[in-house]
C-alpha positions as CSV (number, residue, x, y, z in Angstrom):
1,S,0.0,0.0,0.0
2,S,1.1,3.6,-0.5
3,L,2.6,5.6,2.4
4,P,0.2,7.6,4.6
5,S,0.3,11.3,4.1
6,T,1.4,13.4,7.1
7,E,1.9,16.7,5.4
8,D,0.1,19.8,6.7
9,L,-3.3,20.4,5.0
10,P,-5.2,23.5,6.4
11,G,-8.1,22.8,4.1
12,F,-11.1,25.0,3.5
13,F,-11.6,25.6,7.2
14,N,-7.9,26.5,7.9
15,F,-7.6,23.8,10.5
16,T,-4.9,24.8,13.0
17,V,-3.3,23.0,16.0
18,T,-1.0,24.9,18.4
19,V,0.6,24.1,21.8
20,P,-0.1,27.0,24.3
21,V,3.3,27.4,25.8
22,N,5.5,30.5,26.4
23,E,9.0,29.5,25.4
24,A,10.5,32.5,27.2
25,V,9.4,31.3,30.6
26,A,10.1,27.6,30.3
27,S,12.0,26.1,33.2
28,K,13.6,22.8,34.0
29,N,10.5,21.9,36.0
30,S,8.2,22.4,33.0
31,T,6.3,19.2,32.1
32,F,6.2,20.2,28.5
33,V,7.9,22.8,26.2
34,Y,7.5,23.5,22.6
35,S,10.2,24.6,20.1
36,S,8.8,26.9,17.3
37,M,12.2,26.6,15.6
38,L,11.8,22.8,15.2
39,N,8.0,22.5,15.4
40,R,8.6,19.9,18.1
41,L,6.9,19.2,21.4
42,Y,9.0,17.9,24.3
43,V,6.9,16.4,27.0
44,R,7.3,14.2,30.1
45,L,5.9,10.8,30.4
46,D,2.2,10.6,31.5
47,S,1.9,14.4,31.8
48,P,-1.2,16.2,30.5
49,C,-0.3,18.5,27.6
50,P,-2.8,21.0,26.1
51,F,-3.5,21.3,22.3
52,N,-5.6,24.1,20.8
53,F,-7.8,23.3,17.8
54,S,-9.2,26.0,15.7
55,V,-11.0,26.6,12.4
56,N,-11.7,29.8,10.6
57,Q,-14.9,31.8,10.3
58,H,-16.5,29.1,8.2
59,I,-17.2,27.0,11.2
60,G,-20.9,27.4,10.6
61,A,-20.4,25.5,7.4
62,L,-18.5,22.7,9.2
63,V,-20.4,19.4,8.9
64,Q,-21.6,18.2,12.2
65,P,-20.6,16.2,14.0
66,S,-16.9,16.8,13.3
67,F,-14.0,15.1,15.0
68,V,-10.3,15.4,15.5
69,R,-8.3,12.2,15.2
70,A,-4.8,12.0,16.7
71,T,-2.4,9.4,15.4
72,L,1.3,8.8,16.1
73,F,3.6,8.2,13.1
74,Y,7.3,7.6,12.7
75,C,9.0,10.5,10.8
76,S,11.5,8.6,8.7
77,P,10.3,7.0,5.4
78,E,11.9,3.7,6.4
79,N,9.8,3.5,9.5
80,I,6.6,5.3,8.7
81,N,4.8,2.0,7.7
82,Y,5.3,0.6,11.2
83,A,2.7,1.3,13.8
84,V,3.8,3.2,16.9
85,K,3.0,1.2,20.0
86,R,4.0,1.1,23.6
87,C,7.0,-0.9,24.8
88,C,6.5,-4.1,26.8
89,N,7.6,-2.6,30.1
90,H,5.0,0.2,30.0
91,R,2.3,-2.0,28.5
92,R,2.5,-4.9,30.9
93,P,0.8,-3.3,34.0
94,D,-2.2,-2.3,31.9
95,S,-2.3,-5.6,30.1
96,E,-2.4,-7.5,33.3
97,K,-5.4,-5.5,34.4
98,G,-7.2,-6.4,31.2
99,D,-6.9,-2.8,29.8
100,L,-7.9,-2.9,26.1
101,L,-6.0,0.3,25.5
102,C,-2.6,-1.1,26.7
103,E,-1.0,-0.6,23.3
104,H,-2.0,3.1,22.9
105,I,0.7,5.5,23.7
106,L,-1.5,8.6,23.1
107,R,-4.4,9.1,25.4
108,S,-7.0,11.9,25.5
109,E,-8.3,13.5,28.7
110,G,-11.4,14.8,27.0
111,Q,-14.9,13.5,27.4
112,G,-16.3,11.4,24.6
113,A,-12.9,10.2,23.4
114,K,-12.9,7.0,21.4
115,Y,-10.0,4.7,20.7
116,F,-9.4,2.8,17.5
117,K,-6.9,0.3,16.1
118,D,-6.6,-0.2,12.4
119,S,-7.1,-3.8,11.5
120,V,-4.7,-3.6,8.6
121,T,-1.9,-1.3,9.7
122,G,-2.2,-1.9,13.4
123,R,-2.0,1.9,14.0
124,C,-3.7,3.2,17.2
125,S,-5.6,6.5,17.2
126,V,-7.9,8.5,19.5
127,L,-10.9,10.4,18.2
128,V,-12.5,13.4,20.0
129,P,-15.6,15.4,19.0
130,L,-14.7,19.0,18.0
131,E,-16.7,21.3,20.1
132,K,-17.4,25.0,19.5
133,P,-14.9,27.2,21.3
134,P,-16.0,28.8,24.6
135,M,-17.3,32.4,24.5
136,G,-14.5,34.9,24.0
137,Q,-11.9,32.6,22.3
138,D,-11.5,31.1,18.8
139,F,-10.1,27.7,19.8
140,S,-11.0,24.6,21.8
141,T,-8.4,23.1,24.1
142,Y,-7.9,19.3,24.6
143,L,-5.5,17.5,26.9
144,Y,-3.4,14.6,25.8
145,K,-0.9,12.3,27.5
146,F,1.9,10.2,26.1
147,L,2.5,6.9,28.0
148,C,5.8,5.7,26.5
149,Y,9.2,7.4,26.2
150,T,10.6,8.0,22.7
151,S,13.7,6.1,23.8
152,C,11.9,3.0,25.0
153,T,13.3,-0.3,23.7
154,G,10.7,-2.5,22.1
155,G,8.5,0.6,21.5
156,P,9.5,3.8,19.7
157,N,13.1,2.7,20.2
158,R,14.6,6.2,19.7
159,R,12.9,6.6,16.3
160,P,11.7,10.2,15.7
161,M,7.9,10.4,15.8
162,S,5.1,12.9,15.3
163,V,1.5,13.3,16.2
164,V,-0.8,13.9,13.3
165,F,-4.2,15.6,13.9
166,T,-6.8,15.2,11.2
167,L,-10.1,17.1,11.1
168,E,-12.8,14.6,10.0
169,N,-16.4,14.1,9.6
170,M,-18.0,10.8,9.0
171,C,-16.9,10.7,5.3
172,E,-13.8,12.7,4.6
173,I,-10.6,14.3,6.0
174,M,-11.0,18.1,5.9
175,G,-7.7,19.2,7.4
176,R,-4.4,17.8,8.8
177,R,-1.7,19.1,11.0
178,K,1.6,17.5,12.2
179,I,3.7,18.2,15.3
180,D,6.9,16.4,16.1
181,V,7.0,14.9,19.5
182,R,9.7,13.7,21.9
183,V,8.7,12.1,25.2
184,C,11.5,12.5,27.6
185,S,12.4,13.1,31.3
186,C,14.0,16.6,30.8
187,P,12.0,18.5,28.1
188,L,13.8,21.8,28.4
189,R,17.3,20.2,28.3
190,D,16.5,18.1,25.2
191,K,14.9,21.2,23.5
192,T,18.0,23.3,24.2
193,L,20.4,20.6,22.8
194,D,18.3,20.0,19.7
195,E,18.0,23.7,18.9
196,N,21.8,24.2,19.4
197,R,22.5,21.3,17.1
198,F,20.1,22.7,14.5
199,A,21.7,26.1,14.7
200,N,25.2,24.7,14.3
201,E,24.2,22.6,11.3
202,N,22.6,25.7,9.7
203,A,25.9,27.6,10.3
204,T,27.8,25.0,8.4
205,D,25.3,24.9,5.6
206,N,25.5,28.7,5.3
207,A,29.3,28.5,5.0
208,I,29.0,25.8,2.3
209,S,26.3,27.4,0.2
210,P,28.3,30.3,-1.2
211,M,31.2,28.0,-2.1
212,I,28.8,25.7,-4.0
213,R,27.2,28.6,-5.7
214,D,30.5,30.0,-6.9
215,M,31.8,26.5,-7.9
216,P,32.3,26.4,-11.7
217,I,30.3,23.6,-13.4
218,S,30.8,23.0,-17.1
219,S,28.0,21.8,-19.3
220,D,29.6,18.4,-19.7
221,S,30.1,17.8,-16.0
222,S,28.8,14.4,-15.0
223,L,26.6,13.9,-11.9
224,S,29.5,12.0,-10.1
225,D,31.8,14.9,-10.8
226,I,29.4,17.4,-9.3
227,T,28.8,15.1,-6.3
228,N,32.5,14.8,-5.6
229,D,33.0,18.5,-5.9
230,C,30.2,19.1,-3.3
231,K,31.7,16.6,-0.9
232,R,35.1,18.3,-1.3
233,V,33.6,21.7,-0.6
234,T,31.7,20.3,2.4
235,K,34.9,18.8,3.9
236,S,36.8,22.1,3.2
237,A,34.1,24.1,5.0
238,K,34.0,21.8,8.0
239,R,37.8,21.8,8.2
240,K,37.9,25.6,8.1
241,K,35.3,25.8,10.9
242,E,37.3,23.4,13.1
243,E,40.5,25.5,12.5
244,D,38.6,28.7,13.4
245,C,37.4,27.2,16.7
246,S,40.8,26.0,17.8
247,S,43.3,28.3,19.4
248,G,46.6,29.2,17.8
249,D,48.7,27.1,20.2
250,E,46.7,24.0,19.4
251,K,47.1,24.2,15.6
252,E,49.4,21.8,13.7
253,F,51.3,22.9,10.6
254,I,52.7,20.5,8.0
255,I,55.5,21.5,5.6
256,K,56.1,19.2,2.6
257,V,59.5,19.3,0.9
258,R,61.0,17.2,-1.9
259,S,64.7,17.7,-1.0
260,E,66.3,15.5,1.7
261,E,68.9,18.2,2.3
262,C,66.1,20.8,2.8
263,Y,64.4,18.4,5.2
264,K,67.5,17.9,7.3
265,F,68.0,21.7,7.5
266,L,64.4,22.3,8.6
267,K,64.7,19.5,11.1
268,G,67.7,21.2,12.6
269,L,65.9,24.5,12.8
270,K,63.1,22.8,14.6
271,T,65.6,21.4,17.2
272,W,67.1,25.0,17.6
273,F,63.6,26.4,18.1
274,D,62.8,23.9,20.8
275,I,66.1,24.8,22.5
276,M,65.2,28.5,22.4
277,Q,61.8,27.9,23.8
278,N,63.2,25.9,26.7
279,C,65.8,28.5,27.5
280,K,63.1,31.2,27.5
281,T,61.1,29.2,30.0
282,M,64.1,28.5,32.2
283,K,65.4,32.1,32.2
284,N,62.8,34.8,31.1
285,N,60.9,35.8,28.1
286,N,63.2,38.7,27.4
287,W,66.2,36.5,26.8
288,V,68.3,37.2,23.6
289,P,70.5,34.5,22.0
290,T,74.3,35.1,22.4
291,V,77.3,33.9,20.4
292,I,77.5,30.8,22.6
293,D,73.9,30.0,21.8
294,A,74.7,30.3,18.1
295,R,77.6,27.9,18.6
296,N,75.2,25.5,20.3
297,L,72.9,25.8,17.3
298,L,75.7,24.8,15.0
299,N,76.6,21.8,17.1
300,A,72.9,20.8,17.2
301,L,72.6,21.0,13.4
302,T,75.8,19.0,12.9
303,S,74.9,16.3,15.3
304,N,71.4,16.1,13.9
305,S,72.8,15.7,10.3
306,E,75.2,13.0,11.4
307,S,72.5,11.0,13.1
308,D,70.3,11.1,10.0
309,E,73.1,9.8,7.8
310,K,73.6,6.9,10.1
């Protein structure tokens, strides 16, 4: 079968889903935080999290009854066909009690919620009736909980996942919205790490883009040639970034020479440089080489040359 669609679809009613959270006041004790940069929700296990559902002024034309279905999907194409289910450790206590919803990670705290499991794909979903917003606001708020960590082995198993909300009536899908989700023990910490990683990757991409744009490509260049050039530019940009981040004392410089005589001469100079540095450390930084020091240099160069010949 074809892959299910998880792309945003506002539809005629401009269906919108938001997480009501102020990113500026988030703390380490927050049970959930939302990253507008990544469009990702970070939430603790078994903690109620509000979602706001809204439609535009055409709500009067909305076929009643209308519902919002919430379904978890894996984000990557290689995993999207697999159903998202709870791990054995979190499922076992509910299963022993005879709970028919033991496989459902996503739970709704709203009244009238109904749970479904697709007989073909095995995907679990929860359906809630879309009610008219309270007086004075243009959205309805529903609470959901996630009952398995993203990192749980035998369940999500660290695979990125998202929750997809679809606006439905009894016959068709009228809107769709997707929000990435990570269920974790420290939402603010994970959000900060992911945003920093994303910012660093963008900084590298911004450094690479001008180099690729200015890279000459002839009309007869093959795809493999272009690919190799792009890889070479990428490595060059990353290497430059690493060099910029390192201090001057930590850098390593390599000189390539073709003459053995030149190599021995440079090697002797390196020995002399090390001697000078040690003398400066032992005496003081204002020390100036004398004639005796020059004689020591000559002896060092001579002995170094003789050892190389042997």
